[in-house]
N, C-alpha and C positions, 0 to 999 in steps of 0.2 A: 488374938493369936493365930486363929485359923486364917484370917485375912492376910497376915504377914507371911505365913507359911505358903499360902496359894501364890502370893506375889513373888516369893523367892523361886518357887517351882516354875512359874511363868518366865521369869528372867533367865533361869537356867536353860529352859527350852529354846528361848529366843537366841541366846548366845550360841547354843549348840547348832541351831540352824544356820546362823550366820557364818559360823566356823566351817561347817560342811560346804557351804557355798563358796567360801574363799579357797578351799582346798580342792574343789571340783574342777577337773580339767575339760569338762564337756562344754566349753564356751563356743559361741556360734562360728568362730573361724579357726579351727584347729589345724592350720596349714603351715607348711614350711617350704622354702624353695628347694627344687631338685638340683642336684649337681650337674645333670645333663638332660637334655630333652630326649635324645635318641640313645638306645643302647648301642654298644659297639657293633653288633651284628647289623642293626638297622642302618647305622651310619655308613658302614662299609659297603653294604649292599645298595644303598641309594647312590653312593658315589660310582659304584660299578655300572648301575643301570643308566645313569646320566652319561657316562663316558661311552657306553655301548651305543646309546641311541643318537647322541649328538645334539647339536644346538636346535634342532627343529622341534624338539619335544621338551615338555616340563613334567617333572616327577614330584608329586605331592605325597606327603607322608601322613598316615593316621587320619583318614577321611571317614567321617561317619557314613553308614549306609544310607541314612535318611537324607544325606546331602547329594546323593547321586541318583536316587529313585524317588518317584512320586506315586501317589495313589491314583489309580485309574478312575475314570468317570464310570458311574453306574454301580459302584460297589456300595454295599450297605454300610450304614453308619457304624454299626458294631464291628464289622469286619475291618473297616478302615481304621478305627481307633486301635484295634488289636494289632494290626500290621504296622501302623505308624509307631506305636509304643515299642514294638520289637525292633523296628529298624533304628530307633533312637539309641538302643543299647548296643548295636553292632557297629563295628568299624572295619575298614580295609587298611592293610598295611601300606600299600602304595597305589596311587592312582596316576595313570599316564594320560597327559592331555597334549593337544597341539599347542605349541608355544604362542603362536600368533592369535588364534581364535579361541584358545582354551576349550576346544571341543574335547569331550571325554572320549578316549580311545580304548581304555581297558583298565582292569584292576589286577593287582598282584597281592597275594598273601604268602607270607613266609610260614613254613611248616617245619617244626622240630619234632622228630619222632622220639627224641631223648627226653622230652618233657622239661625243657629248661626255660620256660616262660613264654613260648610261642604256641601258636595254634597247633594242636596235635591231631585232633580229629576234624574231619570235614564238617563245616557248619552248613547244614542242609537248608536252613532259612536263608543264609547269605547267598549260597549257590543257586537256590531256586529263585530268589528275588532278582539277582543279576541276569539269570537266564531268561526270566519272563520280561525283563526290560531290554533284552537284546544287547547286554554289556558283556564283552568278553572278559573272562575271569581265569586267572592262571595262578596255580599254587606251586611254589618252588621250595624245595627242601633246603633248609639251612645247611650251608656248606662253606668251608673256609677257603677253598682253593679254586673258586670259579674263575674262568678266564673271560675276557671281553667277548671273544668269539662265541663262546657257549651262551652267554646271556643274550647277545645280539641275535643269534640264531633261534634261541628258544622264544624270544618275545616276537620276533617278526613271523615265525612260522606258526606258532600256536596261539598267539594273542592277536596278531594283525592279519593272519591268514595268507601270508605271502610266501612265495617260493624262495629257496635260498639264492637262486640266480638273480633275483630282483634286488637284493641288498648286499651281494658280495662285494667287498672292497676292491676297488680298481688297483691294478699293480702300479707301483711307482716306477716311472721311467725317467732316467736322467737325460738331460739335454732337451732339444727341441723336437717335438712330435710334428711331423709333416703329414697333413691330410693326404689320403690316398689319391684324390683327383689331381693333386699338385705334383705327384711323383710321375715323371716322364719315363717312358720305356727307353731303354739303352739302344742306341744305334748299332745295329748288327755289324756294320762295317768298322766300328770302333774297337780296338783291343789289339792284343799281340797276335801276330801272324805265324803260321807254321813255316817250317823251312821251305816246303814245296810252294806255299802261297807266296812267300817272299821271293823265291826264285822266279816265279811267273811274273810278279809285279816288276821286279828289277829288269826282266827281259824286255818288258814294254817300255820302261823309262830310260834305261841305260843298257844298251846291248853290250857295252864294253864289260859290264859286270857279270854277264851271263856265264862266264868261264870260272867264276869263284866257286869254291867248294862249299859243301853244307857246313863244315866246321868253321870256315871263315865267315860265313853268314851268321852263324850263332854269336860271333863276337861283335856283331854290329849293335850299337846301343839301342835299347827298346824304344827310346824317343823317336828314333829315325825310322822305326818300323810301323808306326801308327800315324793316323791322320784324322 
């Protein structure tokens, strides 16, 4: 009797364990696909940066700090492991590279003071790491109505260290632009003559016209007064 009771209890325990495992949601791959990779703010800002910089640059999104920095030689093993572990957990919102060589030019982080999912406070580990590695770092506040000129000026002056005159857009000119060396100075003898000059010239060429009045001379076509 006791043996049967023990067997029943054992069976109940086994069934309970199996049932709990079947109802447990902690399976190894508890993932689902996201509806979008970037948030609307990230998408809009990246498009704005790409338009502002032009085709010479490439803008990468969500780059780990450990992908842009490396541990220096001569650092102790303990310090290297600690720094590398911290760098693995940090990321940069945007990284700007040269399109042809993929050389790293700088990093940008979005900052939202309203606390709506972006970096609110300055991460001193990220800032210190980038500064130590001599990588320019720019933090830009999330804003809905940035213009291309504002983004272009901010990146070139504060991230690339250029003056505004070096990247100012050239004015658009309609028609053909003639280089200065090809423009010839106008002959001083070409153009309309005054009444007195006309009288003197006509006196030399046709004495018969020297008696004409100034009003009559004004009626002579301009084509006949130039040479």
